[in-house]
Each structure stands twice: as structure tokens, then as C-alpha cells.
N, CA, C and O of each residue as an XYZ file, in Angstrom:
632
protein
N      10.037    -10.035     15.131
C      10.748     -9.331     16.184
C      12.243     -9.577     16.018
O      12.731    -10.652     16.367
N      12.982     -8.592     15.487
C      14.403     -8.809     15.235
C      15.203     -9.092     16.500
O      16.221     -9.781     16.436
N      14.768     -8.576     17.651
C      15.509     -8.794     18.891
C      15.482    -10.261     19.313
O      16.438    -10.743     19.920
N      14.404    -10.973     19.000
C      14.299    -12.379     19.408
C      14.649    -13.346     18.277
O      14.585    -14.562     18.456
N      15.015    -12.810     17.123
C      15.382    -13.640     15.969
C      14.237    -14.520     15.470
O      14.475    -15.592     14.915
N      12.995    -14.073     15.666
C      11.846    -14.817     15.151
C      11.124    -13.972     14.118
O      11.239    -12.747     14.123
N      10.389    -14.613     13.242
C       9.610    -13.894     12.237
C      10.425    -13.595     11.001
O      11.403    -14.280     10.701
N      10.010    -12.560     10.287
C      10.649    -12.192      9.034
C      10.363    -10.726      8.764
O       9.588    -10.095      9.483
N      10.980    -10.194      7.741
C      10.787     -8.795      7.377
C      11.027     -8.598      5.900
O      11.247     -9.550      5.151
N      10.980     -7.330      5.492
C      11.220     -6.949      4.106
C      12.205     -5.794      4.114
O      12.076     -4.864      4.911
N      13.179     -5.853      3.235
C      14.086     -4.729      3.052
C      13.603     -3.993      1.818
O      13.543     -4.571      0.732
N      13.254     -2.704      1.975
C      12.581     -1.954      0.913
C      13.357     -1.929     -0.391
O      12.747     -1.937     -1.460
N      14.673     -1.899     -0.338
C      15.444     -1.746     -1.571
C      15.232     -2.873     -2.572
O      15.359     -2.659     -3.778
N      14.906     -4.090     -2.081
C      14.699     -5.177     -3.038
C      13.356     -5.878     -2.889
O      12.995     -6.677     -3.752
N      12.601     -5.606     -1.820
C      11.272     -6.171     -1.640
C      11.241     -7.647     -1.295
O      10.163     -8.236     -1.217
N      12.402     -8.258     -1.087
C      12.471     -9.693     -0.787
C      12.185     -9.948      0.686
O      12.547     -9.147      1.548
N      11.527    -11.083      0.967
C      11.359    -11.527      2.352
C      12.721    -11.945      2.886
O      13.482    -12.631      2.204
N      13.024    -11.523      4.119
C      14.287    -11.903      4.742
C      14.020    -12.390      6.159
O      12.987    -12.074      6.749
N      14.943    -13.147      6.691
C      14.815    -13.671      8.053
C      15.011    -12.551      9.065
O      15.545    -11.489      8.743
N      14.569    -12.806     10.296
C      14.774    -11.833     11.371
C      16.267    -11.605     11.598
O      16.678    -10.496     11.939
N      17.079    -12.644     11.412
C      18.528    -12.498     11.566
C      19.087    -11.513     10.538
O      19.965    -10.713     10.862
N      18.589    -11.567      9.313
C      19.022    -10.626      8.275
C      18.584     -9.208      8.624
O      19.339     -8.256      8.430
N      17.362     -9.068      9.139
C      16.888     -7.749      9.584
C      17.819     -7.222     10.672
O      18.199     -6.051     10.654
N      18.186     -8.085     11.617
C      19.078     -7.687     12.710
C      20.408     -7.169     12.157
O      20.915     -6.150     12.626
N      20.975     -7.860     11.168
C      22.239     -7.413     10.567
C      22.061     -6.070      9.863
O      22.958     -5.228      9.902
N      20.909     -5.863      9.219
C      20.657     -4.613      8.490
C      20.488     -3.421      9.425
O      20.628     -2.275      8.997
N      20.191     -3.676     10.689
C      20.000     -2.579     11.640
C      21.252     -1.729     11.810
O      21.162     -0.570     12.214
N      22.406     -2.287     11.509
C      23.647     -1.517     11.613
C      23.621     -0.306     10.686
O      24.189      0.737     11.010
N      22.965     -0.441      9.537
C      22.959      0.614      8.532
C      21.604      1.272      8.340
O      21.481      2.177      7.514
N      20.598      0.855      9.063
C      19.262      1.388      8.799
C      18.398      1.436     10.036
O      18.892      1.591     11.153
N      17.106      1.301      9.825
C      16.126      1.400     10.892
C      15.037      0.374     10.637
O      14.867     -0.095      9.512
N      14.312      0.032     11.666
C      13.204     -0.906     11.560
C      11.916     -0.162     11.832
O      11.845      0.642     12.761
N      10.900     -0.422     11.033
C       9.565      0.114     11.268
C       8.690     -1.070     11.636
O       8.521     -1.996     10.842
N       8.135     -1.042     12.838
C       7.235     -2.112     13.267
C       5.827     -1.779     12.809
O       5.304     -0.713     13.137
N       5.212     -2.670     12.060
C       3.829     -2.508     11.613
C       3.085     -3.777     11.984
O       3.485     -4.879     11.607
N       1.994     -3.612     12.731
C       1.178     -4.755     13.108
C       0.096     -4.936     12.063
O      -0.580     -3.981     11.681
N      -0.065     -6.172     11.602
C      -1.084     -6.473     10.599
C      -2.058     -7.491     11.170
O      -1.716     -8.254     12.073
N      -3.285     -7.497     10.632
C      -4.276     -8.476     11.074
C      -4.019     -9.816     10.385
O      -3.045     -9.960      9.646
N      -4.887    -10.790     10.626
C      -4.667    -12.138     10.094
C      -4.741    -12.215      8.576
O      -4.326    -13.213      7.988
N      -5.270    -11.161      7.928
C      -5.350    -11.127      6.465
C      -4.223    -10.296      5.860
O      -4.202    -10.061      4.651
N      -3.285     -9.851      6.699
C      -2.178     -9.045      6.215
C      -2.515     -7.584      6.030
O      -1.752     -6.854      5.397
N      -3.651     -7.131      6.571
C      -4.073     -5.740      6.416
C      -3.523     -4.913      7.583
O      -3.797     -5.237      8.739
N      -2.746     -3.841      7.304
C      -2.256     -2.999      8.389
C      -3.426     -2.410      9.183
O      -4.456     -2.038      8.620
N      -3.242     -2.337     10.490
C      -4.297     -1.822     11.353
C      -4.417     -0.305     11.218
O      -3.428      0.393     10.996
N      -5.653      0.191     11.357
C      -5.922      1.612     11.158
C      -5.264      2.486     12.214
O      -5.160      2.112     13.382
N      -4.848      3.593     11.798
C      -4.264      4.579     12.727
C      -5.257      5.658     13.121
O      -4.919      6.556     13.893
N      -9.154      9.452     10.717
C     -10.354     10.077     10.528
C     -10.413     11.311      9.713
O      -9.836     11.186      8.633
N     -11.006     12.590      9.952
C     -11.074     13.715      9.062
C     -10.369     14.894      9.706
O     -10.581     16.037      9.300
N      -9.535     14.637     10.702
C      -8.849     15.726     11.388
C      -7.674     16.261     10.577
O      -7.263     17.403     10.782
N      -7.132     15.476      9.676
C      -6.005     15.892      8.847
C      -6.200     15.376      7.428
O      -6.590     14.225      7.229
N      -5.927     16.230      6.441
C      -6.085     15.827      5.048
C      -4.929     14.939      4.586
O      -5.122     14.037      3.772
N      -3.748     15.192      5.099
C      -2.568     14.450      4.657
C      -2.329     13.221      5.525
O      -2.529     13.258      6.739
N      -1.904     12.145      4.898
C      -1.540     10.938      5.629
C      -0.252     11.216      6.404
O       0.682     11.815      5.872
N      -0.210     10.779      7.660
C       1.001     11.014      8.447
C       2.044      9.930      8.148
O       1.791      8.987      7.398
N       3.206     10.091      8.752
C       4.330      9.190      8.491
C       3.985      7.742      8.821
O       4.307      6.843      8.044
N       3.342      7.500      9.948
C       2.999      6.127     10.351
C       1.996      5.502      9.372
O       2.107      4.326      9.025
N       1.024      6.297      8.936
C       0.050      5.784      7.967
C       0.738      5.443      6.649
O       0.451      4.410      6.044
N       1.651      6.315      6.203
C       2.379      6.042      4.954
C       3.234      4.784      5.091
O       3.371      4.017      4.137
N       3.810      4.571      6.275
C       4.590      3.354      6.504
C       3.690      2.125      6.412
O       4.071      1.112      5.825
N       2.490      2.219      6.996
C       1.543      1.097      6.927
C       1.109      0.850      5.482
O       1.001     -0.298      5.052
N       0.857      1.942      4.725
C       0.495      1.800      3.309
C       1.646      1.161      2.526
O       1.418      0.345      1.633
N       2.872      1.534      2.863
C       4.039      0.963      2.177
C       4.132     -0.538      2.421
O       4.443     -1.303      1.509
N       3.863     -0.954      3.656
C       3.890     -2.384      3.971
C       2.796     -3.106      3.198
O       3.035     -4.171      2.630
N       1.584     -2.525      3.174
C       0.452     -3.184      2.515
C       0.589     -3.187      0.995
O       0.397     -4.224      0.360
N       0.922     -2.022      0.396
C       0.905     -1.881     -1.062
C       2.224     -2.289     -1.723
O       2.218     -2.795     -2.845
N       3.335     -2.080     -1.051
C       4.634     -2.452     -1.609
C       5.127     -1.528     -2.702
O       6.088     -1.863     -3.395
N       4.499     -0.375     -2.876
C       4.866      0.578     -3.924
C       3.624      1.055     -4.646
O       2.508      0.876     -4.157
N       3.812      1.661     -5.805
C       2.680      2.159     -6.599
C       1.783      0.989     -6.988
O       2.250     -0.002     -7.551
N       0.483      1.111     -6.682
C      -0.461      0.022     -6.971
C      -0.878     -0.056     -8.432
O      -1.468     -1.055     -8.844
N      -0.590      0.968     -9.225
C      -0.994      0.971    -10.637
C      -0.429     -0.272    -11.320
O       0.735     -0.612    -11.108
N      -1.226     -0.948    -12.128
C      -0.743     -2.165    -12.797
C       0.558     -1.919    -13.572
O       0.699     -0.920    -14.278
N       1.481     -2.832    -13.425
C       2.773     -2.845    -14.119
C       3.730     -1.731    -13.696
O       4.795     -1.591    -14.298
N       3.388     -0.937    -12.685
C       4.314      0.096    -12.206
C       5.214     -0.515    -11.136
O       4.748     -1.243    -10.260
N       6.501     -0.213    -11.215
C       7.446     -0.807    -10.271
C       8.043      0.208     -9.298
O       9.063     -0.071     -8.668
N       7.421      1.384     -9.167
C       7.965      2.405     -8.267
C       7.822      1.944     -6.820
O       6.735      1.533     -6.411
N       8.909      2.005     -6.034
C       8.860      1.573     -4.638
C       8.147      2.608     -3.754
O       7.887      3.728     -4.195
N       7.836      2.233     -2.516
C       7.118      3.149     -1.623
C       7.760      4.532     -1.482
O       7.050      5.531     -1.370
N       9.085      4.600     -1.485
C       9.765      5.891     -1.317
C       9.445      6.876     -2.439
O       9.628      8.080     -2.265
N       8.977      6.393     -3.577
C       8.666      7.245     -4.723
C       7.167      7.352     -4.970
O       6.737      7.538     -6.109
N       6.367      7.237     -3.910
C       4.911      7.285     -4.060
C       4.291      8.386     -3.217
O       4.928      8.976     -2.345
N       3.024      8.638     -3.513
C       2.186      9.569     -2.753
C       0.962      8.793     -2.286
O       0.532      7.844     -2.941
N       0.405      9.203     -1.148
C      -0.806      8.551     -0.642
C      -2.024      9.215     -1.283
O      -2.185     10.434     -1.218
N      -2.872      8.404     -1.896
C      -4.090      8.876     -2.568
C      -5.309      8.462     -1.758
O      -5.402      7.318     -1.313
N      -6.249      9.394     -1.563
C      -7.529      9.088     -0.919
C      -8.441      8.409     -1.941
O      -8.746      9.004     -2.974
N      -8.883      7.178     -1.677
C      -9.806      6.518     -2.601
C     -11.172      7.195     -2.572
O     -11.887      7.196     -3.574
N     -11.533      7.763     -1.438
C     -12.712      8.635     -1.337
C     -12.129     10.033     -1.211
O     -11.575     10.396     -0.174
N     -12.262     10.820     -2.289
C     -11.580     12.107     -2.327
C     -11.969     12.990     -1.141
O     -13.128     13.043     -0.727
N     -10.957     13.681     -0.610
C     -11.094     14.510      0.581
C     -12.230     15.519      0.446
O     -13.105     15.583      1.310
N     -12.226     16.301     -0.617
C     -13.224     17.363     -0.770
C     -14.514     16.839     -1.398
O     -15.590     17.008     -0.824
N     -14.423     16.212     -2.556
C     -15.601     15.776     -3.302
C     -16.444     14.760     -2.532
O     -17.668     14.875     -2.481
N     -15.783     13.764     -1.933
C     -16.493     12.668     -1.267
C     -16.473     12.771      0.254
O     -17.005     11.906      0.950
N     -15.846     13.853      0.773
C     -15.648     14.002      2.215
C     -14.910     12.784      2.783
O     -15.231     12.269      3.854
N     -13.914     12.354      2.019
C     -13.132     11.185      2.408
C     -12.324     11.412      3.669
O     -12.032     12.545      4.052
N     -11.973     10.315      4.299
C     -11.188     10.350      5.530
C      -9.755      9.921      5.242
O      -9.483      9.203      4.279
N      -8.868     10.369      6.080
C      -7.464     10.002      5.962
C      -7.227      8.751      6.805
O      -6.569      8.797      7.845
N      -7.771      7.650      6.338
C      -7.642      6.348      6.987
C      -6.854      5.416      6.087
O      -6.882      5.548      4.863
N      -6.156      4.482      6.692
C      -5.359      3.533      5.916
C      -6.223      2.779      4.913
O      -5.820      2.581      3.767
N      -7.407      2.360      5.342
C      -8.291      1.588      4.450
C      -8.733      2.400      3.240
O      -9.060      1.829      2.200
N      -8.748      3.723      3.362
C      -9.185      4.591      2.269
C      -8.017      5.260      1.552
O      -8.207      6.243      0.835
N      -6.819      4.735      1.742
C      -5.648      5.279      1.070
C      -4.916      4.205      0.291
O      -4.919      3.036      0.676
N      -4.293      4.601     -0.799
C      -3.433      3.708     -1.579
C      -2.209      4.498     -2.021
O      -2.248      5.726     -2.097
N      -1.135      3.799     -2.307
C       0.073      4.451     -2.803
C       0.097      4.452     -4.323
O      -0.147      3.434     -4.972
N       0.399      5.625     -4.872
C       0.575      5.797     -6.313
C       1.812      6.653     -6.536
O       2.055      7.596     -5.783
N       2.591      6.337     -7.555
C       3.708      7.210     -7.908
C       3.125      8.522     -8.445
O       1.948      8.583     -8.800
N       3.939      9.549     -8.502
C       3.457     10.872     -8.947
C       2.820     10.789    -10.336
O       1.757     11.367    -10.560
N       3.457     10.078    -11.267
C       2.934      9.972    -12.626
C       1.529      9.383    -12.618
O       0.621      9.945    -13.230
N       1.342      8.266    -11.937
C       0.030      7.610    -11.940
C      -0.992      8.351    -11.078
O      -2.190      8.284    -11.353
N      -0.538      9.056    -10.043
C      -1.455      9.874     -9.247
C      -2.032     10.994    -10.121
O      -3.232     11.267    -10.082
N      -1.170     11.633    -10.902
C      -1.645     12.682    -11.821
C      -2.499     12.087    -12.934
O      -3.510     12.675    -13.318
N      -2.104     10.930    -13.456
C      -2.891     10.233    -14.489
C      -4.314      9.995    -13.982
O      -5.288     10.238    -14.695
N      -4.417      9.520    -12.751
C      -5.714      9.214    -12.153
C      -6.590     10.471    -12.083
O      -7.733     10.465    -12.541
N      -6.046     11.544    -11.508
C      -6.836     12.767    -11.330
C      -7.098     13.510    -12.647
O      -8.212     13.979    -12.880
N      -6.098     13.615    -13.490
C      -6.242     14.412    -14.713
C      -7.045     13.725    -15.808
O      -7.588     14.390    -16.690
N      -7.124     12.394    -15.756
C      -7.800     11.657    -16.825
C      -9.025     10.880    -16.357
O      -9.529     10.010    -17.068
N      -9.499     11.201    -15.156
C     -10.787     10.694    -14.638
C     -10.829      9.196    -14.379
O     -11.868      8.564    -14.568
N      -9.716      8.627    -13.950
C      -9.712      7.260    -13.448
C     -10.259      7.313    -12.026
O     -10.255      8.373    -11.400
N     -10.724      6.191    -11.517
C     -11.227      6.110    -10.140
C     -10.671      4.856     -9.477
O     -10.473      3.830    -10.128
N     -10.425      4.951     -8.184
C     -10.064      3.774     -7.391
C     -11.109      3.629     -6.302
O     -11.431      4.592     -5.606
N     -11.637      2.424     -6.156
C     -12.640      2.144     -5.127
C     -12.214      0.914     -4.336
O     -11.556      0.011     -4.852
N     -12.610      0.908     -3.074
C     -12.318     -0.239     -2.208
C     -13.570     -1.081     -2.061
O     -14.660     -0.557     -1.834
N     -13.409     -2.384     -2.191
C     -14.472     -3.354     -1.906
C     -13.873     -4.360     -0.942
O     -13.058     -5.198     -1.328
N     -14.281     -4.272      0.316
C     -13.707     -5.063      1.407
C     -12.201     -4.827      1.450
O     -11.777     -3.690      1.656
N     -11.388     -5.846      1.265
C      -9.938     -5.668      1.355
C      -9.285     -5.409      0.002
O      -8.067     -5.242     -0.067
N     -10.071     -5.372     -1.079
C      -9.522     -5.191     -2.426
C      -9.736     -3.771     -2.944
O     -10.697     -3.093     -2.581
N      -8.813     -3.343     -3.801
C      -8.896     -2.029     -4.449
C      -9.025     -2.255     -5.951
O      -8.336     -3.096     -6.529
N      -9.922     -1.490     -6.570
C     -10.230     -1.640     -7.995
C     -10.021     -0.312     -8.701
O     -10.458      0.734     -8.219
N      -9.353     -0.359     -9.842
C      -9.093      0.804    -10.683
C     -10.092      0.789    -11.831
O     -10.164     -0.183    -12.584
N     -10.865      1.867    -11.966
C     -11.852      1.956    -13.044
C     -11.395      2.999    -14.053
O     -11.211      4.164    -13.701
N     -11.209      2.589    -15.306
C     -10.766      3.530    -16.334
C     -11.895      4.464    -16.757
O     -13.070      4.150    -16.566
N     -11.540      5.610    -17.329
C     -12.577      6.501    -17.861
C     -13.209      5.881    -19.110
O     -12.623      4.993    -19.729
N     -14.395      6.348    -19.476
C     -15.098      5.830    -20.664
C     -14.266      6.001    -21.940
O     -14.382      5.199    -22.867
N     -13.426      7.044    -21.989
C     -12.596      7.271    -23.176
C     -11.572      6.147    -23.385
O     -11.119      5.932    -24.509
N     -11.210      5.445    -22.338
C     -10.261      4.324    -22.421
C     -11.008      3.000    -22.555
O     -10.642      2.150    -23.367
N     -12.055      2.834    -21.754
C     -12.855      1.603    -21.750
C     -14.325      1.993    -21.606
O     -14.778      2.277    -20.497
N     -15.086      2.012    -22.722
C     -16.492      2.420    -22.655
C     -17.312      1.631    -21.629
O     -18.270      2.160    -21.066
N     -16.945      0.378    -21.384
C     -17.673     -0.435    -20.393
C     -17.184     -0.166    -18.967
O     -17.814     -0.597    -18.002
N     -16.072      0.540    -18.839
C     -15.457      0.862    -17.549
C     -15.287     -0.377    -16.663
O     -15.684     -0.390    -15.498
N     -14.693     -1.403    -17.242
C     -14.429     -2.630    -16.484
C     -13.355     -2.366    -15.434
O     -12.260     -1.918    -15.773
N     -13.652     -2.636    -14.165
C     -12.657     -2.395    -13.116
C     -11.508     -3.396    -13.177
O     -11.683     -4.550    -13.567
N     -10.331     -2.923    -12.780
C      -9.103     -3.715    -12.782
C      -8.680     -3.903    -11.328
O      -8.526     -2.926    -10.595
N      -8.492     -5.143    -10.910
C      -8.055     -5.417     -9.545
C      -6.619     -4.930     -9.361
O      -5.736     -5.266    -10.149
N      -6.397     -4.142     -8.323
C      -5.051     -3.673     -7.997
C      -4.437     -4.649     -7.001
O      -5.024     -4.934     -5.957
N      -3.268     -5.151     -7.324
C      -2.622     -6.159     -6.482
C      -1.438     -5.558     -5.739
O      -0.657     -4.789     -6.300
N      -1.321     -5.921     -4.483
C      -0.188     -5.493     -3.673
C       1.106     -5.992     -4.293
O       1.166     -7.096     -4.835
N       2.132     -5.171     -4.209
C       3.453     -5.570     -4.678
C       4.343     -5.939     -3.492
O       5.544     -6.159     -3.649
N       3.744     -6.003     -2.317
C       4.477     -6.323     -1.098
C       4.667     -7.826     -0.974
O       3.693     -8.571     -0.862
N       5.914     -8.270     -0.994
C       6.186     -9.694     -0.829
C       5.775    -10.164      0.558
O       5.361    -11.311      0.726
N       5.883     -9.297      1.546
C       5.483     -9.647      2.909
C       3.986     -9.921      2.988
O       3.572    -10.937      3.547
N       3.178     -9.035      2.439
C       1.720     -9.194      2.483
C       1.300    -10.418      1.676
O       0.433    -11.175      2.114
N       1.894    -10.621      0.514
C       1.544    -11.800     -0.281
C       1.904    -13.087      0.460
O       1.163    -14.068      0.399
N       3.029    -13.085      1.151
C       3.423    -14.243      1.950
C       2.389    -14.505      3.049
O       1.987    -15.650      3.258
N       1.959    -13.458      3.751
C       0.967    -13.615      4.822
C      -0.370    -14.105      4.277
O      -1.029    -14.930      4.909
N      -0.778    -13.608      3.113
C      -2.046    -14.049      2.515
C      -1.995    -15.524      2.124
O      -2.947    -16.269      2.357
N      -0.884    -15.936      1.530
C      -0.744    -17.351      1.157
C      -0.742    -18.241      2.392
O      -1.350    -19.312      2.401
N      -0.056    -17.788      3.428
C       0.008    -18.563      4.671
C      -1.369    -18.665      5.325
O      -1.731    -19.722      5.841
N      -2.142    -17.571      5.308
C      -3.489    -17.579      5.895
C      -4.431    -18.478      5.097
O      -5.331    -19.102      5.659
N      -4.216    -18.537      3.774
C      -5.075    -19.367      2.915
C      -4.783    -20.858      3.103
O      -5.576    -21.712      2.706
N      -3.645    -21.153      3.706
C      -3.311    -22.559      3.976
C      -2.536    -23.133      2.891
O      -2.167    -24.306      2.950
């Protein structure tokens, strides 16, 4: 809460954890997005009424994912698109935070055009390559690039 000078935040341009006092100073030139997360650092959910993720959902995804989730990609949230892990048409997927991930345009197209898949197992997301890349289709754990979420996970783990 920047008004009370308690807690911490993240400034998107560099992804570093900053104090509430630093967030307060940054308010002169920007805006604050309040996102409530559970004890595991997972943004709380905001169904099938809309195919596109709304602004609040994208903000929650940005907090959770920290940018494009594709391994070794460094694109920040502002340069990403929200992808349904359960495809809207094929799987009758829902536009829920838990079923969405952020991918940059390049990796979003790579996923769809080259038959990669992303699946959620509890709080983790796994990228499965097509057989042409990996005949065994070994899934790859996708890790959040959010310094805030990683900080909360470490703190929860003790």
C-alpha cells in the first residue's frame, strides 16, 4: 500500500522489487495497479462470456508472469498477448486468469503455427514441444519472470 509506506512493488521498466516509498515517488510520473494475490503469489480470478482477456485480467497476468513465459524470452508484459491454455474454440476454453499466460507475438505465433502446447498443472504451466522438435514431447516448466511473484514464493516457502 503506497499510501501507508508499507509493502513493496515492481516497476515494469526494470522488473526490480522496490519499496513502497519508491512506488510513492514513482506515482508522480505514472500509475499504480493494485493486484491482490493469494498466499502462493497467484493473482485472484476475475468465464466464457468474452473471448478476449480484459485489461484487469491482463494486469493480473502481467504481475504473475512478468512478461513472455517462453523460456529465455525477455519481452516485458507491455509486449505480450494473452494466450488461452485451453483454446477458446477447440477446447471450449474460458477467459480466466488461471487458463491464460502471456506470450510475446513471436512466441504466440510459434506456439500456434508449429503445434506447441501449454498446459496447466495446479499452479504450474508446462510447454510441450511438437514431435518434430522432441519426439518424446518432454514438457518444459515455464517459470514466472516476475520478481514480485518469485519474492512472494520464496517468502511463503520460508
